[in-house]
Rosetta silent file (secondary structure, phi, psi, omega in degrees, C-alpha in Angstrom):
SEQUENCE: MKLLVMYLCLSCSCIFAQSHTTIKERKVDKEIPPVAVVDQSPEYPDEATMRYVVSNLQYPQEAKEKGCQGNVYLEFIVETDGSITDLKVVNNTGCPEFEQEAVRVVKMLKFNPAIKDGIPVRATFHIPVKFRLS
SCORE:     score description
SCORE:     0.000 S_00000001
   1 L     0.000  139.279  179.448   -0.169  134.084  206.398 S_00000001
   2 L  -115.888  137.845  175.269   -2.897  136.893  206.867 S_00000001
   3 E   -70.743  130.643  179.556   -3.773  139.601  204.443 S_00000001
   4 E   -96.140  -82.444 -168.164   -3.000  142.904  205.919 S_00000001
   5 E  -146.738  133.592  170.542   -3.785  145.712  203.555 S_00000001
   6 E  -127.635  138.651 -179.908   -4.107  146.537  200.036 S_00000001
   7 E  -165.312  167.484 -172.723   -4.849  150.196  198.982 S_00000001
   8 E  -102.682  141.457  161.852   -4.427  152.896  196.397 S_00000001
   9 L  -113.130  135.035 -169.088   -2.277  155.883  196.706 S_00000001
  10 L  -115.714  128.242  170.028   -3.103  158.793  194.537 S_00000001
  11 E  -147.413  161.874 -176.367   -0.886  161.336  193.151 S_00000001
  12 E  -126.026  155.798 -177.256   -0.873  163.312  189.928 S_00000001
  13 L  -147.743  128.871  175.550    1.754  164.202  187.303 S_00000001
  14 L  -109.891  141.957  178.079    1.088  166.088  184.146 S_00000001
  15 L   -92.233  142.407 -174.933    3.074  165.813  180.914 S_00000001
  16 L   -69.673  133.771  177.430    4.099  169.008  179.023 S_00000001
  17 L  -171.055  152.543  174.991    1.857  169.783  175.920 S_00000001
  18 L  -122.948  147.296  176.482   -0.043  172.576  174.505 S_00000001
  19 L  -146.387  146.415  178.083   -3.399  172.716  172.797 S_00000001
  20 L  -131.904   74.886  171.574   -5.630  175.329  171.172 S_00000001
  21 L  -124.496  173.828 -172.958   -9.003  173.662  170.609 S_00000001
  22 L   -91.498  166.562  175.701  -12.425  174.477  171.660 S_00000001
  23 L   -58.378  -43.619  179.665  -14.307  172.746  174.506 S_00000001
  24 L   -53.573  -48.617 -171.788  -16.391  170.773  172.033 S_00000001
  25 L   -67.679  -24.986 -173.671  -13.275  169.399  170.210 S_00000001
  26 L   -84.086    9.624 -170.059  -11.717  168.378  173.613 S_00000001
  27 L   -59.526  -68.005  177.704  -14.431  165.793  174.711 S_00000001
  28 L  -146.986   82.315  174.597  -12.100  162.667  174.188 S_00000001
  29 L  -112.972   89.805  176.181   -9.683  163.476  171.497 S_00000001
  30 L   -48.863  -16.705  179.399   -6.591  161.217  171.860 S_00000001
  31 L   -75.773  -15.167 -179.155   -4.816  163.299  169.315 S_00000001
  32 L   -92.012  120.468  176.333   -4.475  166.219  171.802 S_00000001
  33 L   -68.711  157.656  173.758   -1.445  165.496  174.047 S_00000001
  34 L   -61.325  152.648 -173.560   -1.794  165.842  177.820 S_00000001
  35 L   -95.527  135.126 -177.556   -1.408  169.286  179.276 S_00000001
  36 L   -69.851  -53.888 -175.450    1.668  169.924  181.532 S_00000001
  37 L  -112.523  121.786  178.401    0.442  172.765  183.783 S_00000001
  38 L  -119.829  164.398  178.732   -3.059  172.714  184.917 S_00000001
  39 L   -85.032  -27.493 -177.720   -5.067  175.029  187.264 S_00000001
  40 E  -143.783  121.459 -179.953   -6.670  171.962  188.798 S_00000001
  41 L   -65.868  152.569  171.294   -5.242  168.408  188.836 S_00000001
  42 L   -54.958  145.424 -177.112   -7.482  165.497  188.019 S_00000001
  43 E  -109.952  134.869  173.517   -9.430  164.400  191.031 S_00000001
  44 L   -72.330  174.598 -175.116   -9.976  160.797  191.987 S_00000001
  45 L   -69.527  168.210 -177.051  -13.499  159.571  192.767 S_00000001
  46 L   -59.193  166.153 -177.823  -15.363  160.271  195.804 S_00000001
  47 H   -53.515  -47.126 -175.611  -14.638  158.251  199.121 S_00000001
  48 H   -61.780  -38.632 -179.065  -17.326  155.902  198.576 S_00000001
  49 H   -66.207  -44.389  175.897  -16.287  154.944  195.130 S_00000001
  50 H   -57.237  -42.673  175.421  -12.652  154.534  196.381 S_00000001
  51 H   -55.847  -43.122  176.317  -13.858  152.304  199.172 S_00000001
  52 H   -71.196  -32.670  177.813  -15.673  150.160  196.726 S_00000001
  53 H   -71.608  -51.506  179.759  -12.772  149.862  194.325 S_00000001
  54 H   -55.119  -44.735 -178.255  -10.400  149.020  197.333 S_00000001
  55 H   -67.353  -20.179  176.866  -12.786  146.434  198.598 S_00000001
  56 H   -85.175  -10.868 -179.804  -12.599  144.739  195.103 S_00000001
  57 L   -70.626  121.993 -177.571   -8.901  144.576  195.074 S_00000001
  58 L  -113.987  132.317  178.434   -8.093  140.897  195.584 S_00000001
  59 L   -73.538  126.346  176.258   -4.693  139.650  196.680 S_00000001
  60 L   -61.838  129.533 -172.088   -3.724  137.080  194.033 S_00000001
  61 H   -62.395  -37.790  175.530   -3.707  133.661  195.421 S_00000001
  62 H   -58.903  -38.918 -176.404   -0.481  132.560  193.600 S_00000001
  63 H   -70.055  -49.885 -176.480    1.291  135.742  194.959 S_00000001
  64 H   -61.572  -38.348 -178.198   -0.088  134.920  198.540 S_00000001
  65 H   -74.700  -33.981  168.288    1.145  131.321  198.337 S_00000001
  66 H   -64.506  -19.303 -167.482    4.601  132.684  197.193 S_00000001
  67 L    70.782   26.726 -176.275    4.617  135.192  200.004 S_00000001
  68 L   -73.683  144.999  171.381    5.101  137.956  197.377 S_00000001
  69 L  -143.545  157.253 -179.268    4.450  141.606  198.368 S_00000001
  70 E   166.654  177.677 -177.244    5.070  144.751  196.476 S_00000001
  71 E  -118.857  128.484  169.298    3.900  148.104  194.934 S_00000001
  72 E  -103.502  124.553 -178.699    2.608  148.410  191.311 S_00000001
  73 E  -100.921  117.240 -177.679    3.019  151.818  189.953 S_00000001
  74 E  -107.931  141.669  176.064    0.495  152.702  187.309 S_00000001
  75 E  -124.147  143.641 -177.379    0.360  155.489  184.796 S_00000001
  76 E  -164.993  161.714  175.433   -2.520  156.660  182.743 S_00000001
  77 E   -96.437  132.602  172.834   -4.181  159.648  181.116 S_00000001
  78 E   -92.668  110.605  179.174   -7.289  161.104  182.652 S_00000001
  79 L   -69.853  173.043  175.433   -9.414  162.287  179.687 S_00000001
  80 L   -67.097  -20.501  173.574  -11.583  165.330  179.540 S_00000001
  81 L   -98.837   11.894  176.654  -14.679  163.136  180.387 S_00000001
  82 L    91.822  -13.566 -174.152  -12.958  161.504  183.363 S_00000001
  83 L   -75.448  165.990 -179.791  -12.343  158.119  181.676 S_00000001
  84 E  -107.115  130.176  175.356   -8.971  156.461  181.889 S_00000001
  85 E  -135.665  163.846  176.524   -6.803  155.708  178.772 S_00000001
  86 E    60.858   32.181 -171.370   -3.253  154.605  177.965 S_00000001
  87 E   -69.313  132.292  165.985   -3.165  152.606  181.351 S_00000001
  88 E  -148.806  163.320  170.744    0.246  150.958  181.929 S_00000001
  89 E   -92.865  128.360 -168.323    2.487  149.605  184.441 S_00000001
  90 L   -99.570   -0.278 -176.532    5.686  151.713  185.033 S_00000001
  91 L  -140.864  163.832  168.136    7.607  149.338  187.264 S_00000001
  92 L  -111.794  106.454 -174.719    8.336  145.511  187.464 S_00000001
  93 L   -74.798  -16.240 -176.220    7.221  143.995  190.639 S_00000001
  94 L    79.013    8.722  178.568    8.474  140.461  189.629 S_00000001
  95 L  -137.362   93.105 -179.188    4.827  139.339  190.254 S_00000001
  96 H   -61.085  -27.565  175.767    2.705  139.700  187.181 S_00000001
  97 H   -57.033  -43.148  174.047   -0.434  138.685  189.225 S_00000001
  98 H   -58.062  -47.720 -178.716   -0.007  142.043  191.100 S_00000001
  99 H   -59.409  -43.542  179.700    0.139  143.956  187.965 S_00000001
 100 H   -65.977  -44.032 -176.825   -2.925  142.319  186.338 S_00000001
 101 H   -70.401  -31.157  169.331   -4.876  142.834  189.482 S_00000001
 102 H   -61.913  -46.555  177.589   -3.919  146.543  189.763 S_00000001
 103 H   -64.269  -39.767 -179.821   -4.744  147.172  186.341 S_00000001
 104 H   -61.494  -45.502 -176.366   -8.248  145.468  186.712 S_00000001
 105 H   -69.689  -40.533 -178.117   -9.126  147.535  189.703 S_00000001
 106 H   -68.499  -27.969  179.199   -7.975  150.880  188.409 S_00000001
 107 L   -67.396  -18.160  176.956   -9.929  150.427  185.286 S_00000001
 108 L   -71.576  -21.329 -177.394  -13.016  150.670  187.407 S_00000001
 109 L   -74.298  153.337  167.591  -12.244  154.345  188.353 S_00000001
 110 L  -144.191  131.338 -164.552  -13.565  157.365  186.768 S_00000001
 111 L  -105.191  170.869  160.726  -12.074  160.730  187.634 S_00000001
 112 E   -85.953  119.731 -172.343  -12.810  164.277  187.474 S_00000001
 113 L   -55.171  159.001  175.699  -10.812  165.755  184.741 S_00000001
 114 E   -77.340  160.286 -169.378   -7.982  168.222  185.200 S_00000001
 115 E  -127.251  127.085  172.449   -8.958  171.963  184.486 S_00000001
 116 E  -133.913  121.092  175.928   -6.935  174.564  182.490 S_00000001
 117 L    51.019   45.654  174.015   -8.332  178.097  182.077 S_00000001
 118 L    79.297   -1.059 -174.156  -11.752  176.729  183.015 S_00000001
 119 E  -110.009  140.148  169.289  -11.715  173.925  180.345 S_00000001
 120 E   -64.745  134.441  179.658  -11.321  170.090  181.049 S_00000001
 121 E  -133.818  159.799  178.988   -8.019  169.011  179.632 S_00000001
 122 L   -79.397  135.652  175.793   -6.192  165.580  179.259 S_00000001
 123 E  -142.662  157.359  175.400   -3.575  164.963  182.066 S_00000001
 124 E   -90.812  148.951 -175.624   -1.327  162.108  183.217 S_00000001
 125 E  -140.233  145.406 -179.645   -1.883  160.562  186.454 S_00000001
 126 E  -127.822  143.896 -178.805    0.095  158.059  188.463 S_00000001
 127 E  -139.089  128.572  166.828   -1.194  155.627  191.124 S_00000001
 128 E   -91.412  138.419  173.561    0.830  153.161  193.330 S_00000001
 129 E  -119.249  128.763 -177.698   -1.197  150.057  194.371 S_00000001
 130 E  -106.363  125.232  178.441    0.227  148.346  197.361 S_00000001
 131 E  -114.794  124.864 -169.819    0.019  144.750  198.162 S_00000001
 132 E  -135.648  137.733  173.728    0.930  143.630  201.633 S_00000001
 133 E  -106.931  153.553  175.658    0.954  140.459  203.789 S_00000001
 134 L  -125.307    0.000    0.000    1.368  140.273  207.510 S_00000001
């Protein structure tokens, strides 16, 4: 069995919420819910950072031996400082090794936050991480 490709696909989804706080108060305040409609969605890191993260994604040996393949869908909040919080797996691949590896790698990322009315806001983000053998 030969390892074919493991990669991240990025997409954004925001959860409905409202907030009336100042920029200073928004730094990283988990009490403020994510904003639903933003002017600019969170942006994933630059291409060099993404290549680094993808190159660090390791196909779990146990999954490789079983011939497992699959997609892990992760959901998390991009904070106003670009950090990731509330990271969780939103599907069951039947291969916990995939889920652990996807979480490990995505934790390395730092995003550019979502923007609403010129102010950084919290927003929900989804990423599928694909594991494939050839």
